[in-house]
Each structure stands twice: as C-alpha cells, then as structure tokens.
N, C-alpha and C positions, 0 to 999 in steps of 0.2 A: 221161392222154389228155383226159378231159372238162374238167379244169381248164385245160389248155393251150388249149382251144377258146375260152376267154374272152379270149385274148390276140391282138390284131390282128396282131402280128408272126408268130405261129404260123399264123394263118389265111392270111396272105400266102404263107408257105412252102408250105402245102398247096395253095393256088391255083396256085402256080408249078409244084409237083410234078405236079399233075393237069391242067395246061394250062387252068386256069379263070381267068376274071376275073368278079367279081360281076356278074350279068346283070340289066339293067333289064327285059329281056323276061320273065324268070322271077321278077322281084321278089326277087332274092337279096340280102338284107341279113342278115348273121350276128349273132345275139345274143351280146353279150360280157359279160353279167352274169347271175348265177345266180338272183337273187331271183324274177324273173318265171317262170322254169322251175319252181321249187319251188311257187309259187302255183298254176301250172297243174296240176301233179300233185296237189296237195292239193285244189283245187276239183273235179277230176275224180274224186276218191276212188279213185285207182288202187290196186288190190290184187292179190294173187297169184291171184285167181280171174278176173281180167279179160283179155279180148282187146282190144287197143288198135289202132285204125287211125290211122296218122300220114300226113300228106301233105307231101312235100317235106322230107325229113330233112336235106338238105345234108350237112354233116360230122358231124351227130349230136349237137349240144349238148342237144337235147330227147330224142332217141332213147335216149341212154345213161342218162338219168334214168328213162325209162320202163321199160327192160329190167330195171332193178334192182327194180322194184316189181310189174310185170305178169306174168301167166302167159305171154302171147304179145304181141309187137308186130309188126304188119304195116305196113311203110312203103312208100308209093308214091313213086318217084323218077323224074323225067323226064330227069335229066342222066346219060347213059350213060358219060360220062368217069369216073364214080365207081364203075364196076362193080368194079374191082380193089380199091378202097378198102373197099367194103362186103363183098366176098368175104372179105377178111382179118378184118373185124369179126365176120362171122357165125361164124367159127371160134371166136371168144372168147365170143360171146353166142348160145347155142344156141336161145334163145327169140325170136330175131329173124328175120323173113322180109322179103325185098325183092321188090316187084313193080315191074318196070321199065316206064315209059311214063307217059302223061298220065292222071292220076287220073280226069278227067272222062270219058275214053274207056274206061278199064280197069275202073273200079269197077262200072258197071251189070252187067257180066258176072260179076264176082268176087263180088258180094254174095250170090249163091245159096249160097256156101260158109260164110256167116256165120250164127250163130244168136243170139248175145247179145254185143254189143260196144259200146265207147265210142270216140269220136273225140277225139284230142288232137293239135293241130297248130299250127304257126306258119305261117299262110297267106300266100302272096304276095298283095299288095293287089288285083291286077287280076282274080283268080279267086274272090275271097271270095263274091260273090253266087251265082255258078254252082255252087261247091262246096256251099254251104248248100242250094241248091235241089235238087241231086242227092241229098244226104243226107236231107233232110226229105221229099222226094217218093218216096223209094225204098220198095219193098215191105217190105224188112227195115230198119227205121229203127234208128239207134243209140239206146242208153239215154240218152246225153247227148253233148253236143258242147262241148268246151272248146278255144277257138281264140284266137290272137292275130291281131288285125286292125287296120286303120287306126282311130285313135281316133274320127274323125268317123263312120265306118261303125258302130262299136260303139254310139255315141250314137243313131244313126238306128235301129238294130235295137231298142234298148231304149226308144224314144220313148213318150211318153204322149199322151193326147188333146190335140189342138191341133197336134201336131207329127208325127202319124202319116204314114207313106208306104207305098207298095206293098211295100217291103222289110220294114218293121216289121210290117205286117199278115201278110205271108207267113211270117215267122219265128214271130211270136206265135200264129199259127193252129195251129202244130204243137208249140209248146213255150213254156217260160217262160225268157226270157233275163235275165241280169243282168251288170253289169260287175264284174269281180273286182278288177282293178287297172289303173292307167294306166302306160304304159311310155314314157318320154321317148325321143326320137330318138337321144340320146347313148348309149343302151344298145346300139346296133347299130354294126357296121362293115360297109360304109361307112354313115355316118349318113344315113338318109332325110330328106326335107324335112318330113315330118310325124311326129307322135307316134303311138304305137300303144296298144292296150288289150287286155286279156284278157277275153273274155266266156265265160260258162258258160250253156249252154242245157239245161234238163231237158226231154227230148223226151217228149211225151205219146203213148203207144201207143194212139192213138184207133182207133175202128172206122169212120172215114170211108171211104167208097168213092171210087174214082178219079173216078167220075161226079159225086159230090157235091162233091168238091174242085174239079173243073173248072168246075162250075156256079157255085160260090161265087166263085171267082177271076175268072170272066168278068164278074161284076157289080162286083167290087172294082176290076178294071182299068178298067172303064168309069167308075167313080166318080172315079178318079184321072186320067182322060184329059185333063182341063183343070183344073189346080190352082186357077185363079182363079174357076172357075165353081162354083156350088152343086151339091151331089150330085144333086138331083132333075133339074136341067137336063142334067148329064152322062149320067145313066142313060137319061133319056127320049130323048136323041139317038142311043142305040145299041140300045134295045129298044122294042118296040111298047107303051109305057106312057105315060100322060099325066103331065106334071109335077105337076098338081094331085093326082093319085092317089098319087104317090110322096110328096109332102109330107104328105098326110093319113096315110099309113102311118107315116111317121117320127113325126108328132105323136101317133099312137095308142099308141106305145110310149115316150112321154115324151122323144123326141129333137127337137131343134130342126129344124123343117121347112125352114129356110134353111141347114142345116149343110153344110159342105164335107167332102170325104172325109177330110181330115186330122184332123177333129174326132172321128171314130168309132173306138172301140176294137174289137178283134176281137169281143168279146161284143156290142157294139152292132150290128156287121155281121150277126152270127148272128141276133140278135133281129129286126132289120129284115127280113132276107131270109126268115126263117121266116114272119113275118107277111105279107110280100109274096106269098110262094108259096102260103100258105094261102088268101089272098083270091083269088089268081089260079088256085087249084087246080093248082099245080105242085108236084111232090114234090122235096124237097132230098135 
C-alpha cells in the first residue's frame, strides 16, 4: 500500500475511486518519494513511546510511516470523502485515530486530551502560519513540530538578524527551528509551482504567561508595522513613548538605536523590552 502511494498512476486511481481531484483549496499535493518521509520521522525522533499529531493525512503516505514507529497517531482530516478509506485502514492499524474536520477549529477543544505529544505533518501551504500559531500558543504545547512547508516559508521561519519577520520572531520565541532538508516540487503529484522544505522545531516548554506573551507581541507587531521605518519610530507611533527614549534604551543594551525590526533576534527583543519596562516600571 505505502509503496503504491509513491506512484502517480495509483494516486489517480484512488482519486477516481473516492471522487477526489487534488484540491488547490486544501493544498493537496501528494508526495511521491520516500526520502523526505524518512527524514521527517528521523528528525522527529518518533518512537514507540510517542503520541503523534498529524494534520491532513490524505491517502497516508506519511501516516503509514508514523504508525509503524509511534505508540499512537492522531490524524486530523478535513476531506470527509475519505471516511470509508480510513475506516478500512483503522482496522489494520490499531494505533491510528482519525479526527474529522478542520484542524484549526477542532484542535483547541481536543488538546485537553493530550499530555505529551509531537506534531509531524505535511502542511498545506496556505494554513502553515495559522497551524503553527495554534500549536505554539496552545496551553499544551507539543514537544516538537516537524513539518513540510513551502521552502520560502521555511527560510523565513529560520531567518537570522537582518532578515527577521513577525513569523520568524513568533516561531523562535517559542522554540528553535532548523531546516532538515529541501524537497523539490518534482517530488509531488501534481507538482506545485514552488519547492518545499522540512523544518523541525524543538518547542521550549516555557513558563511564559498568556499576558506576558500578548504584551511581548504587541510591541513586536508595532515594530514590524512599517518595514521601511526604524523600530523607534514604529513603536513611538503606537505607544506613549518618545522616539528618543526608545533609541536610548536600544543603545543602553548595545543595540543600534537606528535598528529596524528585522535586525533584532528574539533575544534582542527580550532584552530591549525588559529594559524598556524596567525603566517605565511595567511588568513583563
């Protein structure tokens, strides 16, 4: 079964049998090579002790690799035409559970049932940012996230100082991302117009409070509100702080007073806001 899923002819037969055509709406491009799958499983360190959350299993090219290694695989699938397909597979793979519906809507309620889990998934391009946000901001965060995403998005997530974005700050605030491998578009059927990449995020189980997170990101969002403007000007335009004071605060912790938001790493943001709030007597 799993080897056949690497053959476009077999995938076409399955699509015909279940009344499907690869959906642009759901970002359905089926992986037809095994190497990225094995690298995902390896990067995630999937073992017989692990509960794995998967998003969008499709016909299961990743799912079948996961059930062989994990204690339990819980897959969220939005395409209900596949109910009979997965009902038959659950008879074979007793450690597989399907949750039907949109992950973004279903997971917030489902997470209370989880205690210790990892996420491994081939994500549809258009929901990548929202899925990562839901996972990283959840009360019960995963131990790690290993996902295949658009290559450009992977590079943005793993950016360094000078190329930071709201997305990279958001992910790096909660964990340590790295690119595991790049996956050319020819590894999919139908071939998308862009290449993909596998990223692995070690999620830090921090003691941040929701209030502290909200406060932190309110300033980060302000900092990125106008990419062409300097950080001090952007923040001063949205908070009752003088530009000169913000520049002095940046300089006091050895940061460029004329820096733009994309120049600051997460650690720079944390040092800057800690100093800013201490001076202004605001608690983070």
